[in-house]
N, C-alpha and C positions, 0 to 999 in steps of 0.2 A: 428499382431491384427489390425483392421481398427479403435478399439475405444483405446485411450490412455490406457497406461500400469495401471496405478490410476483406471480408470473408470473400466476396463476389470478387475481386481482384486477383484474391489467392489461388483461386482453384482454375484461372484460365491458363491457356498454353503460354508457352515462351513465345512461340510467332506472335498469337494475337497481343502479347502484353506490348512485344514490339512497337508495331503496329499502331497501338492506342497510345504510346510514351510518344511515337513521332507526331503523332493527331496533337495531344497534350502541349507540345514542344511549340508547334505552330499557332498553336490559341494564346501561348503563354506569351509569344513575339509579338502576335497582332494585338493583345492585349496592353504589352508595355509601351506599343508605338501610341495606340490609344489614350493611354494615361498620360506620355509625353506630351500629345497634342494638347490636352486637356490642360496641364499642368504649365505647359512652358510660358505663357503668359505671366501667369502669378509670378514663377521664379526669375523671369526677367526684371520684372519690377523689384522684386527683393535684392536681387543683387545690384539694382544700380542705386537703392537705398542703404548698399554694404550690410545686408542682414540675410543673407545667405551662404554658407548653410546655418542654419537657427540651432542654436547652441539651447538645450535641454538642460537648464541648469535649478533644480527644485530647490526650494526654500522650506528645508526641514522645519518643523516648531519646535525640533529638538536638539538639544547642543550636540553637538559632533568633537568627539576628542581625536586631536590629530595623532598621529601615528607617533610621529616625533616627540609629543607629548610624554607619552608614558615610557617611551624608548624599550619596545619588544626586543627580547634577543632571542625568542624562539616561538612564532605564532602555532605552529604544530603543537609545540608544548602547552600553549593555552589552550586550546580545542580538545586536548587530550585530556588533561588535568581538570578539565568545565566538567569532563563526562563523570566523574567521581562523586561518591556520597558527601555532603557538605556536612556530616555530622560527625567525619573523621578531621579531628584539628589538623593532623599533620598532613592530610590531603588539601584540605583547604589553604595551609600555608604555602607546601608545593606550588598552588597554581597561581596563589599571589607573588610568588620568589619569579617567576618568568616575566614579568611587569616592570624588572628594575626598581623595585621599591616601592610600588605603586599596590594599593588595595584590589581583591579580587574583584570588587562591585565596578571599578574603573575598567577592566578588563572585560566586564559584562557588560558595560555600555558603551564601551568601543564595540562590540561584535554587535550588541543590537542596532546600535546607528548602522553599523555596513550593512544588519540584513533588512532594516527599514529602509534604506536607500536604493537596494537591488529590486527589493517590490515594489516600491512608489514607480522606481523609473519606468521599470518593465511594463506594470498595469498599466500608469498613464500612457507609453508607446503604442501599447495594444489597442486601448481605447480610442486614442488617435487615429490609428489605422484603419480601426472598423468604421471610424465618423467617414473618412476617406472612400473607402471600398463601397460604405451606403453612397457617396454622392457618384462616385464612378460608374458605380451599376445601374445608378437610375432605377431604382425598383426592381429589376430581373430576377437578382438573387443568384445570379451563376457565380460572382467570384465571390460571396458570402458561402455559397456552397461550397466552391474548390477550397477556400481558406479553413473552413469547417473539417474538411478531411486531409489537408497535409500530413502526410505520415509520420514523417520528422521535420524538424526545423531546430538552427542553432543560430542565435544571433547574441552579439558581441555587443556592450557597451562600455561608456565610461564615466565613472564618477566624479565629480569636479568639484567637490565641497569640500576640500581640506583634509582627507584621509592619506592623500601624499602630492606633492607639487605636481606633478605630472598628471593625476589624475589615477582612481582606483578602476581597473579591469573587472568587467565580470562577463558571464555568459549564460542565457538564461533560453532552457529548454521547450520546445512545444506549446510556447504559450497559449497557441488555438487548441490545443488540444484539451488541455485545463479549463479554458475559458468557456468551452461549450459542453464540459463532461455534465455538470448539471448546476445549477441555478448558485447554489452555495458555495461552487470551487469557480467561479465568476472573476474575472478581475476588478469589478463593481467592490464584489464581497472579499476581495484580498484588501483591497484600498481603505475598507471602513473599518476591518479588524486590526492591519499589518502596517499600514499609509503612514503618510507623514504625520496627520492629524489624530492619528489612534493612539490610545492610550499608551503606558512603560509595559514593555514584554515583562514577564515573571520566569525566573532563571527555575527550572527543573532538576532534576536526574532519577536516574532508575534504576532497580536492581537488577537488572540483567547481567547477563555474563558481560557483556560488550560494555556497560556502563557509559554510554552513550550521554552526552550532555545535550538538551533542548530545551527551547524557551515556549514559553504558553502566552498567547497574544492575551491584552487584557480584559477582553469580554471571554476569555475561554472557548473559541470558537475554532483556535488554529495553533498546531503546534509545528515549530520549525526546527530540524533536526539536520546535527551535520551528519555524513554517511560517508562511507570509503569512494573509493575512486571506483573500486569494482561495483559498488552497489549502484552508484550514480549510473556508469555505463550501462548496467543491466537493465535498471528502470526506462533508462533513452529508449533501449531497445524493444523492451516489453510494451510502450507506451501505445502504439498504434493498436495492437490486439488490445491491450487495456483498455481501451476508448471502446472499441465494440463491445467488449463483454458487459465494461457496464449500461451502454445503451441499449444491450440486447436484454438484459438481466436486472431491471431497476430495483431488483429485492436484493441484489449481490450484496454479501457481508464484506467484503474486501474493504478496506480502508480508500476513503476518497483522497485520494493525492490533488494537490490545488497549485505547485509550483516545483521546477528542479533546476537549480541553480549552480555556479562554477564561478565564487569570486577569489581574486586577488587578496589574499590577509596579510601578506608583507613582500618583500622582495624576491621575487621567483616562487614564491609559495601558495599554493592554491588550494581553494576545499571546494567539496561539494555540500550542498545543502536542499533539503526538499522541506516544502510545505505540506502539511496532510490536515484534513478536518478531524476535529477530536470524535470519538467514536463515543463518549458521553455527551449528554445536553448538560450545556451551563445554566439552565432553570432548575436541575434536579441535583441533588445533592448525592454521592453515592458514598451507599455505606459499608459496601463490602466490594471487593475487586478480585477477579480472579485471572490468571495468564494460563491457558490450557492447552496443550500441545497434544493430548493423546496417549503418551506416555507416564509410567508410574517408575521411570527409573530413575532416583536421585531427583526427582520431581517434585517437592517440599519445602516450603520456605524455613529460612534459617531464622533465629531469633534476632527480633528488631526489625524483619521485612513486615512490612503491611500487604504486600502484594500475594495472595495465598495461590497456591499452584494443582497441580492435578490430584497429587496424593491430599492436600487440604482440602480439596472440594470433595472427592469421595467421602473423607471421614467427618465431614460436616453431614453429609448426608442432603446436598443440595441438588435441586432438580429443577429445571427452566420448566414452568408448568404453565401451557399457552394452550387455548383452544386448539383442538383437533387440525383443524382447515390450516390454522396458522404454523403449527408444527410441522406440517407434511410440505409447505411452501417453503420454511427455513430451511428446511434439511436437505430439500431439492436444491435451492440456491448454493446452500454449501459444498455439496457435493459437484455441482457446475463448477465453482470456484475453485475448489482444489484441483479439478480436472483442467482446468485454465493451469493452473501454477504448475500441475505434474509438466505440463506439454513445455514449460520454460526450465525443465528441470532445476526447479529451486524445492527448500525443504527448511524443515526449522521453523515455520511460522506458528503462530498462535491464535486462539480463538481469545479474545479478551471479552470477558463478561461483566458488567458493573451492576450492580443489584441496588435501588432505590427503595427504601421502604417509607411509603406516605406517613405512616401513623408518627413516626420519628420525627418529621419536619415540622417548623412552627408554621411555615405556608405552604402550601401543597401547589405547586406549578399547575395550571390551568392546561397548558399546551405545552407539551413533550413532543421528543420523534422516537420515545424508549417504547417497549412493548409490554402491555399492562396483562400481569398475571391473570390466572382463569378466576381466581377469587378475587382480585383485585389489589392483595395485600402487597405484593411488589411489583416493580417496573422495571425492566430489564433493559440493557443495550449491549448489544454483540457487536464482534468487529473483527475480521482478520486484519491480522497484523504480522508487521517484520517477516515480510515474503519476499526479500532481497539475497537469501542467504545460496547462490549456486552449488551444488552436490559437484565442487570440482576434487582435484586430485588430494587436497588438505581433509574435506570431509569425506571421500572414501577411505582413504588412511585412517581417519578416527572410527570411521565404521569398522574397519577390519579388526583394529584393537579392540574393541568393545566384543565384537562379535568372539575373538580368541579370548575373552574374558567371562564369555558364557551369556551376554547379553546383546546380542546381535539383534534381537529381533524386539526387546523393549527400548532399549533405549532411544532417544529423542534424535539422534542423527543417523538415519537410516536411507536407502534408497528413495527417491524420490515418489516411484509409484506405490509402494510400500507404506511411506509418510502419508499419501492424502488418503488411500484406504484404510489405514488404521485410525487416523484422526475420524474420517466420515462414520465408520463402527462407534469410535468413542463416543461422537455426538450423538448416535442416535439412540446410545445404549444407556450413556451416563451422563450426559450433559440435560438433554432432554427427557422428560418421562416419559417411560415407556407407553405403547399402547398396545392394544389388543385387539384385533391383530394389527400388525405393524404395517401399514398401508401407506405407498407413493401416492401423488399427485394422480396418477394415473391407475392407481389400483394394488393388485398382489399378482404376482405370477407363481404359480404352482406348477412344478415338477414332479411327477412320478417316477420316480427310482424304483424299478424291477428287478434285475438279475443282470448279468454278465456271463458268458459261456468261452470258456477256452481262452484266459487272457495269458499274455504271456509274465512268465517269472520274473522279477527283476530281482530276487534277493538270491544271492548265493549258497547260503543253506536255507532248507527248507522251503515254502511255497511263501508268494508275498501275502501282503497283508491290504488289500485294497477298498478303496473308499471313494467315493463320487463326491465332486467339489464344482458346484454351477456357481458362475458367474456372470452379475449384469451390472455393466458400470464399475461403481467402486463396490459394491454390495456382493456378499457371496455366500454361501451356504454348504455343508459338506454333512454328508451321510456318517452313520455310526460305522468305525473300522471292523473286518470281519478277518479274523486270523488266520494264517495259511489256509487261502482257499482260492483257488484258480476259477471257480467257478460261482463264487456268492449271490448270495440274493437278499437283497436289501428289503423290498417291498416297502417303502416309506416313500413320504409325500416334504420335499422343500419347498420353502417358501419364500419370495423375495418381494422386498418393497419397490414398486414401478413407478419411474416417476415419467413426464412427461418430455422432459427435456434428455 
């Protein structure tokens, strides 16, 4: 099909989908029988030798700290306090205090090894499963295609390596989706950076309002971050369309996720964490970075913070200056991205911009994935991050509060449709260098607005003040306002950038 599989099935009528589902069930049953016939002799032989079912016991090269050795009083508290800034000694002390006298480094080591085992176990199992499917499929590619387009999957596992006497439970979501998203998010790539033979992770903290803790892989290619249950479930629901979006738009600015896990960190206590590819290139030093939402209300970095925000970007008079064809392509990709996010009713996401100045580096990287400025003096790295905030009742209440304070339009907490449109405008006008004329990948749409006759009066006192707004996608243009006139004449031309997508 010309459409990606998810989009194709999404538009089919329910009756046809039901027929298709029945056919798929029949094919799966017949495939299971074929697999059973192929594997039965091998299984019988292993049973006779007492080796069935095989135990998946990974020998980690790193020391694993047993839960009983550090005496967790509250695993949730460890997760929460890990999110704080380590520069605050009081917060660092509170983080260590929940480890029953052990240091914060001991808690970090426990969590790192827990994450490492989850990633190593799931990725190893996926690669074994892929090899088995290749043999069963005998080169036809049908089973491989089926596994690649499984919309949602959820697999449970058990870690039997000293974390708990009866094993540590964990769940991995949609492993095939991440494995086939792109080469850099494959199971092989994860094992190289995060597996049992990889180097030690580095603990980081962020200055965002959530203050969430996360790890950085030794090669700085991946971030491992704890998320709330609501965020984990939201990403799980988004994944089929997320995969479709990335495959349909390789130039997308959306951060590339590489894994979603749910792990038992204590008795009855579970935590979600995700793995994502870093927006920055490990070979390039980032000399300045900004978290940009498209709002100027309370969007200035505080004293001691290193990450700039929207006001800091504007005050520094910075612009991403790239060749015009690249500018149009990136703006088109961003508008497609935020339209996708708007469809999932999320907001409060950011465009993360990192800037590398080659003249400040002692050794310039010959190969990198950054965007070289038109003059060659800067290298930019851009990515859309933190897009797992649903516009639910809590955010709606926050928006109403800001509106009552007179900041309903400029605060960062607004309706997803308004948020997407505002950020798209901000990117075009304030992040990228303006172009004249401002064209999209398909050119410019020009609308000649002439006049109107016998308009309906919408004001209680006097005549209305009419104007015209033209909207295409997330871009809009408006005529001037004509006061107290129901037969206005504008006689002007509105221009809007037009994209192919």
